[in-house]
MIZA-958662 format. One record per atom (N, C-alpha, C): chain; residue number from 0; x, y, z; residue in three letters; atom name. Coordinates in steps of 0.05 Angstrom, whole numbers, plus 5000, padded with zeros to 4 digits. Last residue first. Example, Ala and Ser with C-alpha at 12.3 -4.5 7.8 and 13.67 -1.06 7.14 Angstrom:
# residues 2
+-------+-------+------+------+------+------+------+
| vokol | lumdo |    u |    v |    w | roza | rofi |
+-------+-------+------+------+------+------+------+
|     A |     1 | 5257 | 4955 | 5142 |  SER |    N |
|     A |     1 | 5273 | 4979 | 5143 |  SER |   CA |
|     A |     1 | 5258 | 5001 | 5157 |  SER |    C |
|     A |     0 | 5264 | 4886 | 5156 |  ALA |    N |
|     A |     0 | 5246 | 4910 | 5156 |  ALA |   CA |
|     A |     0 | 5264 | 4934 | 5156 |  ALA |    C |
+-------+-------+------+------+------+------+------+
END
This chain:
# residues 137
+-------+-------+------+------+------+------+------+
| vokol | lumdo |    u |    v |    w | roza | rofi |
+-------+-------+------+------+------+------+------+
|     A |   136 | 3647 | 4366 | 9714 |  TRP |    N |
|     A |   136 | 3655 | 4344 | 9732 |  TRP |   CA |
|     A |   136 | 3643 | 4348 | 9758 |  TRP |    C |
|     A |   135 | 3633 | 4412 | 9689 |  CYS |    N |
|     A |   135 | 3623 | 4386 | 9678 |  CYS |   CA |
|     A |   135 | 3631 | 4362 | 9695 |  CYS |    C |
|     A |   134 | 3656 | 4457 | 9710 |  ASN |    N |
|     A |   134 | 3627 | 4456 | 9709 |  ASN |   CA |
|     A |   134 | 3616 | 4429 | 9700 |  ASN |    C |
|     A |   133 | 3712 | 4449 | 9707 |  LYS |    N |
|     A |   133 | 3699 | 4454 | 9732 |  LYS |   CA |
|     A |   133 | 3669 | 4449 | 9731 |  LYS |    C |
|     A |   132 | 3720 | 4437 | 9652 |  GLY |    N |
|     A |   132 | 3732 | 4420 | 9673 |  GLY |   CA |
|     A |   132 | 3718 | 4424 | 9700 |  GLY |    C |
|     A |   131 | 3696 | 4479 | 9623 |  PRO |    N |
|     A |   131 | 3684 | 4452 | 9624 |  PRO |   CA |
|     A |   131 | 3695 | 4434 | 9646 |  PRO |    C |
|     A |   130 | 3687 | 4538 | 9618 |  ASN |    N |
|     A |   130 | 3702 | 4525 | 9640 |  ASN |   CA |
|     A |   130 | 3692 | 4496 | 9643 |  ASN |    C |
|     A |   129 | 3656 | 4551 | 9575 |  SER |    N |
|     A |   129 | 3681 | 4565 | 9578 |  SER |   CA |
|     A |   129 | 3698 | 4553 | 9600 |  SER |    C |
|     A |   128 | 3627 | 4502 | 9533 |  ASN |    N |
|     A |   128 | 3628 | 4514 | 9560 |  ASN |   CA |
|     A |   128 | 3655 | 4527 | 9563 |  ASN |    C |
|     A |   127 | 3629 | 4472 | 9488 |  THR |    N |
|     A |   127 | 3624 | 4500 | 9485 |  THR |   CA |
|     A |   127 | 3626 | 4516 | 9511 |  THR |    C |
|     A |   126 | 3677 | 4420 | 9476 |  ALA |    N |
|     A |   126 | 3657 | 4432 | 9492 |  ALA |   CA |
|     A |   126 | 3653 | 4462 | 9486 |  ALA |    C |
|     A |   125 | 3717 | 4384 | 9460 |  ASN |    N |
|     A |   125 | 3694 | 4389 | 9442 |  ASN |   CA |
|     A |   125 | 3671 | 4402 | 9457 |  ASN |    C |
|     A |   124 | 3732 | 4358 | 9525 |  VAL |    N |
|     A |   124 | 3740 | 4366 | 9498 |  VAL |   CA |
|     A |   124 | 3715 | 4369 | 9481 |  VAL |    C |
|     A |   123 | 3745 | 4368 | 9594 |  ALA |    N |
|     A |   123 | 3726 | 4362 | 9573 |  ALA |   CA |
|     A |   123 | 3738 | 4372 | 9546 |  ALA |    C |
|     A |   122 | 3777 | 4337 | 9652 |  SER |    N |
|     A |   122 | 3772 | 4359 | 9633 |  SER |   CA |
|     A |   122 | 3751 | 4350 | 9613 |  SER |    C |
|     A |   121 | 3817 | 4322 | 9706 |  LYS |    N |
|     A |   121 | 3790 | 4319 | 9695 |  LYS |   CA |
|     A |   121 | 3785 | 4342 | 9676 |  LYS |    C |
|     A |   120 | 3872 | 4289 | 9727 |  ILE |    N |
|     A |   120 | 3864 | 4313 | 9713 |  ILE |   CA |
|     A |   120 | 3837 | 4307 | 9699 |  ILE |    C |
|     A |   119 | 3900 | 4248 | 9752 |  ASN |    N |
|     A |   119 | 3874 | 4257 | 9764 |  ASN |   CA |
|     A |   119 | 3865 | 4284 | 9752 |  ASN |    C |
|     A |   118 | 3940 | 4227 | 9724 |  LEU |    N |
|     A |   118 | 3947 | 4248 | 9743 |  LEU |   CA |
|     A |   118 | 3923 | 4260 | 9756 |  LEU |    C |
|     A |   117 | 3916 | 4195 | 9687 |  ASN |    N |
|     A |   117 | 3928 | 4181 | 9710 |  ASN |   CA |
|     A |   117 | 3938 | 4202 | 9731 |  ASN |    C |
|     A |   116 | 3856 | 4232 | 9668 |  THR |    N |
|     A |   116 | 3883 | 4222 | 9664 |  THR |   CA |
|     A |   116 | 3893 | 4208 | 9690 |  THR |    C |
|     A |   115 | 3797 | 4238 | 9631 |  PHE |    N |
|     A |   115 | 3808 | 4233 | 9658 |  PHE |   CA |
|     A |   115 | 3836 | 4222 | 9653 |  PHE |    C |
|     A |   114 | 3745 | 4274 | 9596 |  THR |    N |
|     A |   114 | 3771 | 4260 | 9597 |  THR |   CA |
|     A |   114 | 3780 | 4258 | 9626 |  THR |    C |
|     A |   113 | 3684 | 4278 | 9557 |  LEU |    N |
|     A |   113 | 3699 | 4281 | 9583 |  LEU |   CA |
|     A |   113 | 3724 | 4264 | 9582 |  LEU |    C |
|     A |   112 | 3658 | 4317 | 9505 |  ASP |    N |
|     A |   112 | 3668 | 4291 | 9513 |  ASP |   CA |
|     A |   112 | 3686 | 4295 | 9538 |  ASP |    C |
|     A |   111 | 3612 | 4369 | 9522 |  GLY |    N |
|     A |   111 | 3626 | 4353 | 9502 |  GLY |   CA |
|     A |   111 | 3634 | 4326 | 9513 |  GLY |    C |
|     A |   110 | 3585 | 4408 | 9552 |  CYS |    N |
|     A |   110 | 3609 | 4395 | 9563 |  CYS |   CA |
|     A |   110 | 3624 | 4377 | 9544 |  CYS |    C |
|     A |   109 | 3549 | 4429 | 9514 |  ASP |    N |
|     A |   109 | 3560 | 4446 | 9535 |  ASP |   CA |
|     A |   109 | 3585 | 4434 | 9547 |  ASP |    C |
|     A |   108 | 3529 | 4392 | 9481 |  THR |    N |
|     A |   108 | 3551 | 4408 | 9470 |  THR |   CA |
|     A |   108 | 3563 | 4425 | 9492 |  THR |    C |
|     A |   107 | 3495 | 4341 | 9484 |  ASP |    N |
|     A |   107 | 3509 | 4355 | 9506 |  ASP |   CA |
|     A |   107 | 3534 | 4370 | 9495 |  ASP |    C |
|     A |   106 | 3475 | 4311 | 9444 |  THR |    N |
|     A |   106 | 3464 | 4338 | 9446 |  THR |   CA |
|     A |   106 | 3478 | 4354 | 9469 |  THR |    C |
|     A |   105 | 3494 | 4260 | 9451 |  THR |    N |
|     A |   105 | 3508 | 4278 | 9433 |  THR |   CA |
|     A |   105 | 3498 | 4306 | 9433 |  THR |    C |
|     A |   104 | 3461 | 4228 | 9481 |  GLN |    N |
|     A |   104 | 3478 | 4247 | 9496 |  GLN |   CA |
|     A |   104 | 3494 | 4265 | 9477 |  GLN |    C |
|     A |   103 | 3431 | 4187 | 9460 |  PRO |    N |
|     A |   103 | 3422 | 4215 | 9456 |  PRO |   CA |
|     A |   103 | 3439 | 4236 | 9470 |  PRO |    C |
|     A |   102 | 3491 | 4177 | 9423 |  ALA |    N |
|     A |   102 | 3463 | 4186 | 9422 |  ALA |   CA |
|     A |   102 | 3448 | 4173 | 9446 |  ALA |    C |
|     A |   101 | 3551 | 4187 | 9461 |  VAL |    N |
|     A |   101 | 3535 | 4170 | 9442 |  VAL |   CA |
|     A |   101 | 3506 | 4179 | 9444 |  VAL |    C |
|     A |   100 | 3612 | 4220 | 9474 |  ARG |    N |
|     A |   100 | 3583 | 4220 | 9475 |  ARG |   CA |
|     A |   100 | 3572 | 4201 | 9453 |  ARG |    C |
|     A |    99 | 3668 | 4189 | 9502 |  THR |    N |
|     A |    99 | 3657 | 4202 | 9478 |  THR |   CA |
|     A |    99 | 3627 | 4198 | 9479 |  THR |    C |
|     A |    98 | 3714 | 4194 | 9549 |  ALA |    N |
|     A |    98 | 3686 | 4186 | 9547 |  ALA |   CA |
|     A |    98 | 3673 | 4202 | 9524 |  ALA |    C |
|     A |    97 | 3780 | 4174 | 9553 |  THR |    N |
|     A |    97 | 3761 | 4192 | 9541 |  THR |   CA |
|     A |    97 | 3734 | 4180 | 9540 |  THR |    C |
|     A |    96 | 3839 | 4173 | 9592 |  LEU |    N |
|     A |    96 | 3813 | 4160 | 9585 |  LEU |   CA |
|     A |    96 | 3794 | 4181 | 9574 |  LEU |    C |
|     A |    95 | 3906 | 4169 | 9585 |  THR |    N |
|     A |    95 | 3883 | 4188 | 9583 |  THR |   CA |
|     A |    95 | 3859 | 4172 | 9575 |  THR |    C |
|     A |    94 | 3964 | 4151 | 9622 |  TYR |    N |
|     A |    94 | 3941 | 4145 | 9605 |  TYR |   CA |
|     A |    94 | 3922 | 4168 | 9605 |  TYR |    C |
|     A |    93 | 4037 | 4146 | 9621 |  GLY |    N |
|     A |    93 | 4011 | 4152 | 9633 |  GLY |   CA |
|     A |    93 | 3989 | 4145 | 9614 |  GLY |    C |
|     A |    92 | 4086 | 4140 | 9595 |  GLY |    N |
|     A |    92 | 4082 | 4127 | 9621 |  GLY |   CA |
|     A |    92 | 4056 | 4133 | 9635 |  GLY |    C |
|     A |    91 | 4078 | 4167 | 9546 |  SER |    N |
|     A |    91 | 4096 | 4178 | 9566 |  SER |   CA |
|     A |    91 | 4091 | 4166 | 9594 |  SER |    C |
|     A |    90 | 4011 | 4143 | 9534 |  ALA |    N |
|     A |    90 | 4035 | 4158 | 9525 |  ALA |   CA |
|     A |    90 | 4051 | 4167 | 9549 |  ALA |    C |
|     A |    89 | 3952 | 4114 | 9513 |  VAL |    N |
|     A |    89 | 3975 | 4111 | 9531 |  VAL |   CA |
|     A |    89 | 3999 | 4126 | 9518 |  VAL |    C |
|     A |    88 | 3883 | 4122 | 9515 |  THR |    N |
|     A |    88 | 3908 | 4126 | 9500 |  THR |   CA |
|     A |    88 | 3930 | 4125 | 9521 |  THR |    C |
|     A |    87 | 3819 | 4090 | 9514 |  ALA |    N |
|     A |    87 | 3843 | 4098 | 9528 |  ALA |   CA |
|     A |    87 | 3865 | 4103 | 9508 |  ALA |    C |
|     A |    86 | 3747 | 4101 | 9517 |  ASP |    N |
|     A |    86 | 3771 | 4092 | 9503 |  ASP |   CA |
|     A |    86 | 3796 | 4103 | 9518 |  ASP |    C |
|     A |    85 | 3679 | 4091 | 9519 |  ILE |    N |
|     A |    85 | 3703 | 4096 | 9535 |  ILE |   CA |
|     A |    85 | 3727 | 4085 | 9520 |  ILE |    C |
|     A |    84 | 3620 | 4123 | 9501 |  SER |    N |
|     A |    84 | 3640 | 4103 | 9492 |  SER |   CA |
|     A |    84 | 3666 | 4110 | 9505 |  SER |    C |
|     A |    83 | 3558 | 4135 | 9534 |  TYR |    N |
|     A |    83 | 3585 | 4142 | 9527 |  TYR |   CA |
|     A |    83 | 3601 | 4118 | 9518 |  TYR |    C |
|     A |    82 | 3509 | 4114 | 9546 |  TYR |    N |
|     A |    82 | 3510 | 4141 | 9537 |  TYR |   CA |
|     A |    82 | 3537 | 4151 | 9528 |  TYR |    C |
|     A |    81 | 3503 | 4063 | 9569 |  GLY |    N |
|     A |    81 | 3506 | 4065 | 9540 |  GLY |   CA |
|     A |    81 | 3506 | 4094 | 9529 |  GLY |    C |
|     A |    80 | 3504 | 4052 | 9622 |  ASN |    N |
|     A |    80 | 3478 | 4059 | 9611 |  ASN |   CA |
|     A |    80 | 3479 | 4064 | 9581 |  ASN |    C |
|     A |    79 | 3560 | 4040 | 9627 |  GLU |    N |
|     A |    79 | 3539 | 4022 | 9638 |  GLU |   CA |
|     A |    79 | 3512 | 4027 | 9625 |  GLU |    C |
|     A |    78 | 3597 | 4052 | 9566 |  SER |    N |
|     A |    78 | 3589 | 4058 | 9594 |  SER |   CA |
|     A |    78 | 3565 | 4041 | 9602 |  SER |    C |
|     A |    77 | 3636 | 4008 | 9528 |  THR |    N |
|     A |    77 | 3611 | 4024 | 9530 |  THR |   CA |
|     A |    77 | 3605 | 4028 | 9559 |  THR |    C |
|     A |    76 | 3703 | 4012 | 9500 |  ALA |    N |
|     A |    76 | 3683 | 4001 | 9519 |  ALA |   CA |
|     A |    76 | 3658 | 4019 | 9518 |  ALA |    C |
|     A |    75 | 3729 | 4004 | 9433 |  PRO |    N |
|     A |    75 | 3725 | 4018 | 9459 |  PRO |   CA |
|     A |    75 | 3702 | 4006 | 9475 |  PRO |    C |
|     A |    74 | 3728 | 3941 | 9456 |  ASP |    N |
|     A |    74 | 3747 | 3963 | 9454 |  ASP |   CA |
|     A |    74 | 3739 | 3980 | 9430 |  ASP |    C |
|     A |    73 | 3687 | 3903 | 9503 |  SER |    N |
|     A |    73 | 3695 | 3912 | 9476 |  SER |   CA |
|     A |    73 | 3715 | 3935 | 9478 |  SER |    C |
|     A |    72 | 3681 | 3888 | 9556 |  ALA |    N |
|     A |    72 | 3673 | 3869 | 9535 |  ALA |   CA |
|     A |    72 | 3682 | 3877 | 9507 |  ALA |    C |
|     A |    71 | 3736 | 3899 | 9601 |  PHE |    N |
|     A |    71 | 3712 | 3908 | 9587 |  PHE |   CA |
|     A |    71 | 3706 | 3889 | 9564 |  PHE |    C |
|     A |    70 | 3784 | 3886 | 9623 |  GLY |    N |
|     A |    70 | 3761 | 3871 | 9632 |  GLY |   CA |
|     A |    70 | 3735 | 3880 | 9619 |  GLY |    C |
|     A |    69 | 3829 | 3907 | 9603 |  LEU |    N |
|     A |    69 | 3821 | 3917 | 9629 |  LEU |   CA |
|     A |    69 | 3797 | 3902 | 9640 |  LEU |    C |
|     A |    68 | 3832 | 3886 | 9554 |  LYS |    N |
|     A |    68 | 3852 | 3877 | 9573 |  LYS |   CA |
|     A |    68 | 3846 | 3886 | 9601 |  LYS |    C |
|     A |    67 | 3794 | 3917 | 9528 |  THR |    N |
|     A |    67 | 3787 | 3889 | 9534 |  THR |   CA |
|     A |    67 | 3807 | 3877 | 9554 |  THR |    C |
|     A |    66 | 3820 | 3965 | 9519 |  MET |    N |
|     A |    66 | 3799 | 3964 | 9540 |  MET |   CA |
|     A |    66 | 3792 | 3935 | 9547 |  MET |    C |
|     A |    65 | 3884 | 3980 | 9508 |  ASN |    N |
|     A |    65 | 3864 | 3961 | 9500 |  ASN |   CA |
|     A |    65 | 3844 | 3957 | 9523 |  ASN |    C |
|     A |    64 | 3924 | 4010 | 9527 |  ALA |    N |
|     A |    64 | 3904 | 4025 | 9512 |  ALA |   CA |
|     A |    64 | 3881 | 4006 | 9503 |  ALA |    C |
|     A |    63 | 3952 | 4002 | 9593 |  THR |    N |
|     A |    63 | 3944 | 3991 | 9567 |  THR |   CA |
|     A |    63 | 3923 | 4010 | 9553 |  THR |    C |
|     A |    62 | 4012 | 4013 | 9632 |  TYR |    N |
|     A |    62 | 3984 | 4017 | 9626 |  TYR |   CA |
|     A |    62 | 3977 | 4005 | 9599 |  TYR |    C |
|     A |    61 | 4056 | 3965 | 9665 |  ALA |    N |
|     A |    61 | 4050 | 3987 | 9646 |  ALA |   CA |
|     A |    61 | 4020 | 3989 | 9642 |  ALA |    C |
|     A |    60 | 4060 | 3921 | 9699 |  GLY |    N |
|     A |    60 | 4082 | 3940 | 9697 |  GLY |   CA |
|     A |    60 | 4078 | 3963 | 9678 |  GLY |    C |
|     A |    59 | 4020 | 3884 | 9709 |  ASN |    N |
|     A |    59 | 4036 | 3882 | 9684 |  ASN |   CA |
|     A |    59 | 4058 | 3902 | 9681 |  ASN |    C |
|     A |    58 | 3996 | 3894 | 9759 |  GLN |    N |
|     A |    58 | 4000 | 3866 | 9749 |  GLN |   CA |
|     A |    58 | 4019 | 3864 | 9726 |  GLN |    C |
|     A |    57 | 3995 | 3950 | 9763 |  ILE |    N |
|     A |    57 | 4007 | 3933 | 9785 |  ILE |   CA |
|     A |    57 | 4014 | 3905 | 9775 |  ILE |    C |
|     A |    56 | 3967 | 3963 | 9716 |  LEU |    N |
|     A |    56 | 3995 | 3972 | 9720 |  LEU |   CA |
|     A |    56 | 4009 | 3955 | 9742 |  LEU |    C |
|     A |    55 | 3917 | 3942 | 9728 |  TYR |    N |
|     A |    55 | 3933 | 3931 | 9705 |  TYR |   CA |
|     A |    55 | 3962 | 3938 | 9708 |  TYR |    C |
|     A |    54 | 3902 | 3976 | 9769 |  GLN |    N |
|     A |    54 | 3905 | 3947 | 9774 |  GLN |   CA |
|     A |    54 | 3922 | 3934 | 9753 |  GLN |    C |
|     A |    53 | 3899 | 4023 | 9739 |  GLU |    N |
|     A |    53 | 3918 | 4021 | 9761 |  GLU |   CA |
|     A |    53 | 3923 | 3992 | 9769 |  GLU |    C |
|     A |    52 | 3857 | 4010 | 9704 |  GLN |    N |
|     A |    52 | 3884 | 4016 | 9693 |  GLN |   CA |
|     A |    52 | 3905 | 4013 | 9715 |  GLN |    C |
|     A |    51 | 3815 | 4004 | 9740 |  MET |    N |
|     A |    51 | 3824 | 3981 | 9725 |  MET |   CA |
|     A |    51 | 3852 | 3985 | 9713 |  MET |    C |
|     A |    50 | 3810 | 4057 | 9755 |  ALA |    N |
|     A |    50 | 3817 | 4037 | 9775 |  ALA |   CA |
|     A |    50 | 3827 | 4012 | 9762 |  ALA |    C |
|     A |    49 | 3794 | 4078 | 9705 |  ALA |    N |
|     A |    49 | 3819 | 4087 | 9718 |  ALA |   CA |
|     A |    49 | 3828 | 4067 | 9739 |  ALA |    C |
|     A |    48 | 3745 | 4053 | 9697 |  ALA |    N |
|     A |    48 | 3767 | 4047 | 9679 |  ALA |   CA |
|     A |    48 | 3794 | 4056 | 9691 |  ALA |    C |
|     A |    47 | 3717 | 4080 | 9739 |  ARG |    N |
|     A |    47 | 3720 | 4050 | 9739 |  ARG |   CA |
|     A |    47 | 3743 | 4042 | 9721 |  ARG |    C |
|     A |    46 | 3719 | 4132 | 9721 |  LEU |    N |
|     A |    46 | 3732 | 4125 | 9746 |  LEU |   CA |
|     A |    46 | 3736 | 4095 | 9749 |  LEU |    C |
|     A |    45 | 3690 | 4127 | 9673 |  LEU |    N |
|     A |    45 | 3718 | 4136 | 9672 |  LEU |   CA |
|     A |    45 | 3732 | 4128 | 9698 |  LEU |    C |
|     A |    44 | 3639 | 4110 | 9691 |  ALA |    N |
|     A |    44 | 3655 | 4093 | 9673 |  ALA |   CA |
|     A |    44 | 3685 | 4101 | 9672 |  ALA |    C |
|     A |    43 | 3624 | 4153 | 9724 |  THR |    N |
|     A |    43 | 3626 | 4126 | 9735 |  THR |   CA |
|     A |    43 | 3644 | 4109 | 9717 |  THR |    C |
|     A |    42 | 3623 | 4195 | 9685 |  HIS |    N |
|     A |    42 | 3640 | 4196 | 9709 |  HIS |   CA |
|     A |    42 | 3645 | 4169 | 9721 |  HIS |    C |
|     A |    41 | 3584 | 4176 | 9649 |  ALA |    N |
|     A |    41 | 3612 | 4180 | 9640 |  ALA |   CA |
|     A |    41 | 3631 | 4180 | 9664 |  ALA |    C |
|     A |    40 | 3539 | 4177 | 9682 |  ASP |    N |
|     A |    40 | 3546 | 4152 | 9669 |  ASP |   CA |
|     A |    40 | 3575 | 4153 | 9660 |  ASP |    C |
|     A |    39 | 3535 | 4230 | 9694 |  ALA |    N |
|     A |    39 | 3543 | 4212 | 9715 |  ALA |   CA |
|     A |    39 | 3551 | 4185 | 9704 |  ALA |    C |
|     A |    38 | 3512 | 4252 | 9649 |  ARG |    N |
|     A |    38 | 3541 | 4255 | 9653 |  ARG |   CA |
|     A |    38 | 3551 | 4237 | 9675 |  ARG |    C |
|     A |    37 | 3457 | 4247 | 9655 |  ARG |    N |
|     A |    37 | 3471 | 4226 | 9640 |  ARG |   CA |
|     A |    37 | 3501 | 4228 | 9642 |  ARG |    C |
|     A |    36 | 3445 | 4295 | 9682 |  GLY |    N |
|     A |    36 | 3443 | 4269 | 9696 |  GLY |   CA |
|     A |    36 | 3458 | 4247 | 9682 |  GLY |    C |
|     A |    35 | 3449 | 4332 | 9640 |  LYS |    N |
|     A |    35 | 3467 | 4333 | 9663 |  LYS |   CA |
|     A |    35 | 3468 | 4307 | 9678 |  LYS |    C |
|     A |    34 | 3406 | 4314 | 9608 |  ILE |    N |
|     A |    34 | 3433 | 4314 | 9598 |  ILE |   CA |
|     A |    34 | 3454 | 4315 | 9620 |  ILE |    C |
|     A |    33 | 3363 | 4323 | 9643 |  MET |    N |
|     A |    33 | 3369 | 4296 | 9634 |  MET |   CA |
|     A |    33 | 3397 | 4294 | 9623 |  MET |    C |
|     A |    32 | 3365 | 4378 | 9648 |  GLN |    N |
|     A |    32 | 3370 | 4362 | 9672 |  GLN |   CA |
|     A |    32 | 3376 | 4333 | 9664 |  GLN |    C |
|     A |    31 | 3350 | 4393 | 9596 |  ASN |    N |
|     A |    31 | 3377 | 4401 | 9607 |  ASN |   CA |
|     A |    31 | 3384 | 4384 | 9631 |  ASN |    C |
|     A |    30 | 3298 | 4373 | 9594 |  SER |    N |
|     A |    30 | 3318 | 4363 | 9576 |  SER |   CA |
|     A |    30 | 3346 | 4369 | 9586 |  SER |    C |
|     A |    29 | 3273 | 4405 | 9633 |  TYR |    N |
|     A |    29 | 3274 | 4376 | 9637 |  TYR |   CA |
|     A |    29 | 3296 | 4364 | 9619 |  TYR |    C |
|     A |    28 | 3276 | 4455 | 9610 |  ALA |    N |
|     A |    28 | 3290 | 4451 | 9635 |  ALA |   CA |
|     A |    28 | 3293 | 4421 | 9640 |  ALA |    C |
|     A |    27 | 3243 | 4445 | 9565 |  SER |    N |
|     A |    27 | 3271 | 4454 | 9562 |  SER |   CA |
|     A |    27 | 3287 | 4448 | 9587 |  SER |    C |
|     A |    26 | 3194 | 4434 | 9589 |  TYR |    N |
|     A |    26 | 3208 | 4413 | 9573 |  TYR |   CA |
|     A |    26 | 3237 | 4420 | 9569 |  TYR |    C |
|     A |    25 | 3182 | 4483 | 9613 |  GLY |    N |
|     A |    25 | 3186 | 4459 | 9629 |  GLY |   CA |
|     A |    25 | 3201 | 4438 | 9615 |  GLY |    C |
|     A |    24 | 3175 | 4516 | 9568 |  VAL |    N |
|     A |    24 | 3196 | 4522 | 9588 |  VAL |   CA |
|     A |    24 | 3202 | 4497 | 9605 |  VAL |    C |
|     A |    23 | 3132 | 4490 | 9544 |  SER |    N |
|     A |    23 | 3157 | 4492 | 9530 |  SER |   CA |
|     A |    23 | 3180 | 4499 | 9549 |  SER |    C |
|     A |    22 | 3092 | 4494 | 9584 |  VAL |    N |
|     A |    22 | 3101 | 4467 | 9575 |  VAL |   CA |
|     A |    22 | 3128 | 4470 | 9561 |  VAL |    C |
|     A |    21 | 3084 | 4549 | 9586 |  LEU |    N |
|     A |    21 | 3093 | 4535 | 9609 |  LEU |   CA |
|     A |    21 | 3104 | 4507 | 9602 |  LEU |    C |
|     A |    20 | 3065 | 4558 | 9534 |  ILE |    N |
|     A |    20 | 3089 | 4571 | 9543 |  ILE |   CA |
|     A |    20 | 3101 | 4556 | 9567 |  ILE |    C |
|     A |    19 | 3017 | 4528 | 9535 |  SER |    N |
|     A |    19 | 3038 | 4520 | 9517 |  SER |   CA |
|     A |    19 | 3065 | 4533 | 9524 |  SER |    C |
|     A |    18 | 2987 | 4558 | 9573 |  ALA |    N |
|     A |    18 | 2995 | 4530 | 9578 |  ALA |   CA |
|     A |    18 | 3017 | 4521 | 9560 |  ALA |    C |
|     A |    17 | 2981 | 4606 | 9545 |  VAL |    N |
|     A |    17 | 2995 | 4606 | 9571 |  VAL |   CA |
|     A |    17 | 3004 | 4577 | 9577 |  VAL |    C |
|     A |    16 | 2951 | 4587 | 9501 |  VAL |    N |
|     A |    16 | 2977 | 4600 | 9497 |  VAL |   CA |
|     A |    16 | 2993 | 4600 | 9523 |  VAL |    C |
|     A |    15 | 2904 | 4568 | 9526 |  ILE |    N |
|     A |    15 | 2921 | 4550 | 9511 |  ILE |   CA |
|     A |    15 | 2948 | 4562 | 9507 |  ILE |    C |
|     A |    14 | 2884 | 4616 | 9549 |  THR |    N |
|     A |    14 | 2891 | 4594 | 9566 |  THR |   CA |
|     A |    14 | 2909 | 4574 | 9551 |  THR |    C |
|     A |    13 | 2873 | 4645 | 9502 |  VAL |    N |
|     A |    13 | 2893 | 4655 | 9522 |  VAL |   CA |
|     A |    13 | 2902 | 4633 | 9540 |  VAL |    C |
|     A |    12 | 2832 | 4612 | 9480 |  MET |    N |
|     A |    12 | 2858 | 4616 | 9466 |  MET |   CA |
|     A |    12 | 2880 | 4626 | 9485 |  MET |    C |
|     A |    11 | 2792 | 4619 | 9519 |  LEU |    N |
|     A |    11 | 2802 | 4593 | 9514 |  LEU |   CA |
|     A |    11 | 2830 | 4595 | 9500 |  LEU |    C |
|     A |    10 | 2781 | 4674 | 9514 |  GLU |    N |
|     A |    10 | 2790 | 4663 | 9539 |  GLU |   CA |
|     A |    10 | 2803 | 4635 | 9536 |  GLU |    C |
|     A |     9 | 2763 | 4674 | 9461 |  ILE |    N |
|     A |     9 | 2787 | 4689 | 9468 |  ILE |   CA |
|     A |     9 | 2798 | 4678 | 9494 |  ILE |    C |
|     A |     8 | 2715 | 4645 | 9464 |  LEU |    N |
|     A |     8 | 2737 | 4635 | 9447 |  LEU |   CA |
|     A |     8 | 2763 | 4649 | 9455 |  LEU |    C |
|     A |     7 | 2691 | 4643 | 9531 |  THR |    N |
|     A |     7 | 2692 | 4654 | 9504 |  THR |   CA |
|     A |     7 | 2715 | 4642 | 9489 |  THR |    C |
|     A |     6 | 2659 | 4594 | 9571 |  PHE |    N |
|     A |     6 | 2683 | 4608 | 9563 |  PHE |   CA |
|     A |     6 | 2679 | 4620 | 9535 |  PHE |    C |
|     A |     5 | 2598 | 4602 | 9608 |  GLY |    N |
|     A |     5 | 2618 | 4587 | 9593 |  GLY |   CA |
|     A |     5 | 2642 | 4604 | 9587 |  GLY |    C |
|     A |     4 | 2528 | 4614 | 9613 |  LYS |    N |
|     A |     4 | 2554 | 4612 | 9626 |  LYS |   CA |
|     A |     4 | 2572 | 4594 | 9609 |  LYS |    C |
|     A |     3 | 2480 | 4660 | 9595 |  ILE |    N |
|     A |     3 | 2493 | 4635 | 9587 |  ILE |   CA |
|     A |     3 | 2521 | 4635 | 9599 |  ILE |    C |
|     A |     2 | 2425 | 4685 | 9631 |  SER |    N |
|     A |     2 | 2453 | 4689 | 9622 |  SER |   CA |
|     A |     2 | 2465 | 4661 | 9616 |  SER |    C |
|     A |     1 | 2359 | 4702 | 9612 |  ARG |    N |
|     A |     1 | 2377 | 4682 | 9623 |  ARG |   CA |
|     A |     1 | 2405 | 4688 | 9613 |  ARG |    C |
|     A |     0 | 2312 | 4751 | 9629 |  MET |    N |
|     A |     0 | 2333 | 4743 | 9611 |  MET |   CA |
|     A |     0 | 2353 | 4723 | 9625 |  MET |    C |
+-------+-------+------+------+------+------+------+
END
């Protein structure tokens, strides 16, 4: 009697289920890392805009809420990679810069929109994270 070698249907189905579980876990982890990596785009844009605000203060004696006066192409400005829209508000002799999420970064509900002030206060708004200032910067 000859034995036939190969996979049974059950073995094949178990293999497919295990592979699909591994792929789903891997994709989820990959997506989270992409979201975290894109936050660097906001950090860079906010710190660049802060430096421009300080330069503008030296030259003009006050901060500005107009991003084009700082040298950006538009108001609100767009971050280098386009994941955030950067805008400024001026009040009480200081400024607050806000990096608002743009697609595909809108899925970052953990940290939401990032802010930076002239007093070097880093925080997040519209975030579900319990400590966004520490965990998102």
